[in-house]
VOGU-3710 file (C-alpha; in Angstrom, 3 decimals, decimal comma):
1> xxxxxxxxxx> 10,417/10,795/-9,385  10,475/9,683/-5,894  13,324/7,631/-4,531  12,978/5,452/-1,652  15,292/7,732/0,538  12,425/10,370/0,624  10,342/10,749/3,638  6,677/11,773/2,146  3,892/13,172/4,824  0,346/12,250/4,423
11> xxxxxxxxxx> -2,197/13,723/6,980  -5,584/12,271/8,565  -7,171/11,076/11,280  -6,934/7,870/13,834  -9,722/6,367/15,773  -9,327/4,309/18,659  -11,338/3,012/22,012  -9,542/6,024/23,357  -10,607/8,466/20,735  -9,831/10,284/17,692
21> xxxxxxxxxx> -6,396/12,430/17,252  -5,312/14,155/13,692  -2,139/12,441/12,964  0,984/12,537/10,204  1,915/9,208/8,521  5,416/9,816/7,246  6,501/7,294/4,656  10,014/6,622/3,519  8,904/3,579/1,063  10,269/1,451/3,259
31> xxxxxxxxxx> 8,490/2,036/6,290  5,241/4,254/7,684  6,121/5,937/10,950  3,272/7,772/13,002  2,871/9,105/16,588  -0,043/9,786/18,931  0,609/11,470/22,082  3,276/9,762/23,805  3,132/6,258/21,206  5,714/5,929/18,463
41> xxxxxxxxxx> 4,669/3,261/15,858  6,259/1,884/12,399  5,075/-0,345/10,629  5,579/-1,725/6,500  2,053/-1,607/6,377  -0,488/0,233/7,540  -2,459/-2,617/9,095  1,312/-3,652/10,506  2,327/-0,847/12,969  4,589/-1,949/15,904
51> xxxxxxxxxx> 5,294/-0,011/19,242  8,953/1,575/18,653  8,798/3,136/22,548  7,617/-0,077/24,533  9,582/0,852/27,198  8,312/3,822/28,133  4,741/2,770/29,207  2,875/0,049/31,729  1,499/-2,680/30,717  -1,903/-1,149/31,761
61> xxxxxxxxxx> -1,039/1,854/29,470  -0,595/-0,722/26,501  -3,566/-2,748/27,150  -5,732/0,592/27,299  -4,597/1,534/24,193  -4,809/-1,612/22,628  -1,368/-2,685/21,870  -0,544/-6,287/22,244  2,386/-8,316/22,750  2,497/-11,211/19,980
71> xxxxxxxxxx> 4,577/-13,622/20,341  6,019/-14,686/16,849  8,581/-16,942/18,443  10,727/-18,173/21,328  12,954/-14,988/20,647  10,799/-12,753/19,358  7,593/-10,615/20,405  5,825/-8,182/17,999  4,277/-5,447/20,332  1,562/-4,792/17,643
81> xxxxxxxxxx> -1,043/-1,861/17,686  -4,898/-3,478/17,145  -8,570/-2,591/16,741  -7,893/0,906/14,934  -9,381/2,893/12,138  -7,248/5,163/10,057  -7,981/7,524/7,278  -5,209/9,335/4,953  -4,790/11,905/2,339  -2,570/10,177/-0,176
91> xxxxxxxxxx> -1,105/12,499/-3,250  -0,629/10,156/-6,666  -0,720/10,339/-10,547  -2,469/9,458/-13,315  -2,085/9,189/-16,993  -4,425/9,870/-19,438  -3,967/6,801/-22,048  -5,581/9,149/-24,611  -3,064/12,015/-24,698  -0,244/10,566/-22,551
101> xxxxxxxxxx> -0,475/13,801/-20,262  -0,390/13,258/-16,355  -2,703/14,725/-13,845  -1,871/14,693/-9,621  -5,086/13,143/-7,847  -5,560/12,494/-4,017  -6,164/8,806/-2,623  -8,997/9,232/0,298  -8,117/6,127/2,039  -9,991/4,794/5,297
111> xxxxxxxxxx> -8,635/1,817/7,046  -11,025/-0,074/9,377  -8,886/-2,799/11,222  -10,711/-4,248/14,359  -10,736/-8,318/14,983  -14,318/-8,817/13,457  -13,494/-6,910/10,644  -10,998/-5,386/8,164  -11,768/-3,369/5,109  -10,125/-0,719/3,014
121> xxxxxxxxxx> -11,888/2,260/1,199  -10,284/4,101/-1,505  -12,536/7,264/-3,017  -10,734/10,142/-4,919  -12,208/12,543/-7,968  -10,907/13,237/-10,955  -12,312/16,329/-12,622  -15,544/15,844/-11,121  -15,848/12,364/-11,272  -16,292/10,022/-8,317
131> xxxxxxxxxx> -14,585/6,865/-7,638  -14,816/4,300/-4,837  -13,736/0,633/-4,445  -13,300/-1,279/-1,052  -11,574/-4,477/-0,235  -9,104/-6,364/2,413  -6,640/-5,436/-0,382  -4,945/-2,888/-2,203  -4,615/-5,024/-5,187  -8,390/-6,004/-5,080
141> xxxxxxxxxx> -9,170/-2,281/-4,629  -6,612/-0,912/-7,273  -7,962/-3,780/-9,976  -11,417/-2,542/-9,454  -10,710/0,980/-9,985  -8,826/0,053/-13,199  -12,299/-1,080/-14,264  -13,818/1,591/-13,580  -11,603/4,279/-15,694  -12,593/1,844/-18,586
151> xxxxxxxxxx> -9,500/2,612/-20,018  -8,999/6,218/-19,689  -6,264/6,167/-16,969  -3,562/3,891/-15,588  -1,766/4,799/-12,421  1,739/6,041/-12,396  2,593/3,648/-9,405  4,298/0,553/-8,978  0,702/-1,216/-9,057  0,090/0,079/-12,871
161> xxxxxxxxxx> 3,790/-0,315/-13,867  4,530/-2,729/-16,955  7,077/-4,575/-14,338  5,531/-4,905/-10,892  4,094/-7,808/-9,498  2,591/-9,672/-7,035  4,139/-13,272/-4,690  2,438/-16,194/-5,512  2,432/-16,812/-2,126  0,074/-14,197/-1,389
171> xxxxxxxxxx> 0,780/-10,216/0,024  -0,678/-7,929/2,651  -2,787/-4,724/2,795  -0,382/-3,236/0,722  1,631/-5,115/-1,372  4,499/-5,846/-1,769  4,533/-5,469/-5,275  7,912/-7,261/-6,648  10,138/-5,215/-9,086  11,244/-7,207/-12,252
181> xxxxxxxxxx> 12,737/-3,807/-14,115  16,594/-6,230/-13,560  15,152/-8,519/-15,938  12,582/-6,545/-18,182  12,130/-8,278/-21,878  12,344/-11,699/-19,601  9,233/-10,461/-17,605  7,730/-9,738/-20,450  7,568/-13,057/-22,068  5,705/-14,273/-18,634
191> xxxxxxxxxx> 2,303/-15,635/-19,639  1,853/-17,795/-16,757  2,197/-19,050/-12,936  5,050/-21,669/-14,597  6,783/-18,956/-16,117  6,688/-16,257/-13,779  8,654/-18,850/-11,255  10,974/-19,421/-13,662  12,156/-15,655/-13,110  15,473/-14,582/-11,367
201> xxxxxxxxxx> 15,000/-12,738/-8,185  12,967/-9,715/-8,575  15,372/-6,709/-7,804  13,325/-5,308/-5,193  9,815/-5,299/-3,341  8,152/-1,854/-3,034  4,635/-0,727/-2,085  1,741/0,092/-4,734  1,676/3,734/-4,604  5,573/4,320/-5,047
211> xxxxxxxxxx> 6,941/5,238/-8,038  10,522/5,135/-9,830  12,208/6,160/-12,701  11,560/2,730/-14,635  7,802/2,808/-14,926  6,027/2,005/-17,642  2,651/1,599/-18,053  0,823/-1,393/-18,025  -0,663/-1,226/-20,955  -0,690/-5,071/-22,039
221> xxxxxxxxxx> -1,152/-8,621/-20,544  1,917/-9,743/-19,058  2,974/-11,785/-15,758  1,453/-13,888/-13,043  -1,032/-11,203/-12,147  -1,814/-10,117/-15,965  -3,503/-6,985/-16,871  -6,933/-5,189/-16,177  -6,981/-3,848/-19,471  -10,985/-2,838/-19,916
//
């Protein structure tokens, strides 16, 4: 099982108005990191990269690469990468529900993050069978794929975990999933939003694609988000 200290590498490609680049994205399951030429980025989500070394560039170089200063408040400015597409290969694991066998697959994730439209496309093959879904939120994408599985498979990650749920206040492209393994029995009794809001604070917030040793398949309808059972 992965721990939050491990750094995982994903390979793929990055494109913006300056061209297309081979890229390696690193994930320590707190943040993502990537470097394109001299530009070094990090972000809690794949659509929220911030420039880590802005002092090395002129204002014009930042503009040319579509990096903008976004003021959060009087004291904080977010130096944000905008208008790009990113394609990555992300290893994941599925559980075959009939046998409990684990099978390894590779997510082909393509993000198109532009001012006029943002979308994510996720596809992969399982033993020659092709699956694909697209949306602006990973939750909706994985819900769609779970329906396509028709009960045959479950994702072995935080999305597919019995103790993972989403915030009532919404989420970004990739989570976070709120982990309730610190109060398993109480969480499993939750059947609606009001009961969900009565829980104690979650133990941690994770990406959907993370998985820990406490994972159990989400094979019943529980929590605020419920479960795709078909």
